[in-house]
N, C-alpha and C positions, 0 to 999 in steps of 0.2 A: 578607339572607342576607349574611355577610361571608365569605369564604374567605381562607384564610393560605397561605405556601407549602407547608407541611405538607401540608396537604388536597391541594392541586392534586398534589403530587409521588404521593401515595397513592392519588389518581384515576387519574392517570397510569400506574403501575403496575396497579391495575387493569384499568385499558383495552388495557395491553400497548401504551403510547405513548410513545416516547422525547421526553421534553421537557427540553431544556437547561434547567439551572439559572438563566441570564442570563433565558429567557423566565417563567419560572414566576409570578415577581410581575405581572408585564402579564398574563398568563392566570388568575392570582385576580383580579383587576380585571375581565376579560370575564366570568368566570363568573358573579361577582358580581352584573353589570349583569345579565345571563340571569335569575338565580334571582330577584332583583327586579321583575322583568316578568313573570316566572310568577306571584309572590306578586299583582301587579296583579292578574292576571285572575281569579285566587279572589276577591276582593272583588265582581264582576260576578254581579249578580242573574240567574241563570238558572231561576229560578221560572215553569214554563209553557212554558218552550222545549224544542219539541221536539228532540231529538238527529239531527243528519245526516250520512249517510256520501258528501255531494258538495254543492258551493256551487249545482250546479244541478238540479232536479227530470228524470231520466232516468226512463222507462218502458221496457223491454225490450220488442222485438215480439218475438213467441213463434209459434212453429208449432205444429200440431197436434203431439201425442207419439202418433205411430203407427210400428208397426212395417213398415218397408219394407226389400227387398233392394236397395232403388237404382236399379232398373231398367237397369244399364247392365253387367251382367256381361259380354256379349260385348266392348264398348269396355276392359274392364278386360283381360280375356284376350286381347285382341288384342295388348296388351305384353309380356306373356310371350314367352320366347325357344321354350316348348314347351307345348301342353296337351294335354290328353285327357279326352273326355266332360263338359267344361265346368269343368275344375279345372286348376292348377297343374301340371304334372311337375315333380318335384323330383328330383335324383338321390339315390339310396341313401346314405346315411349311414354306417350299421352296417354291418359284414359278418358 
């Protein structure tokens, strides 16, 4: 696929990119090369090839999905400036 200066100017306008008139011809050639490469990729036979999300197969380690309180309430509350009966004490906001 070949692009001309007018198409490059329209693409630049849609992308909100300022491209000087002098650079549009060079950019048209570069974009045409990119589109030609993409067209080559469309010719590759991918029948039977599984899509992949990464080039390296990963399996995440999973922990048991159990609800807990964390077991560190006292450690968390020790950082608070003031506590009462196992809760944070905050100043009254509404009068």
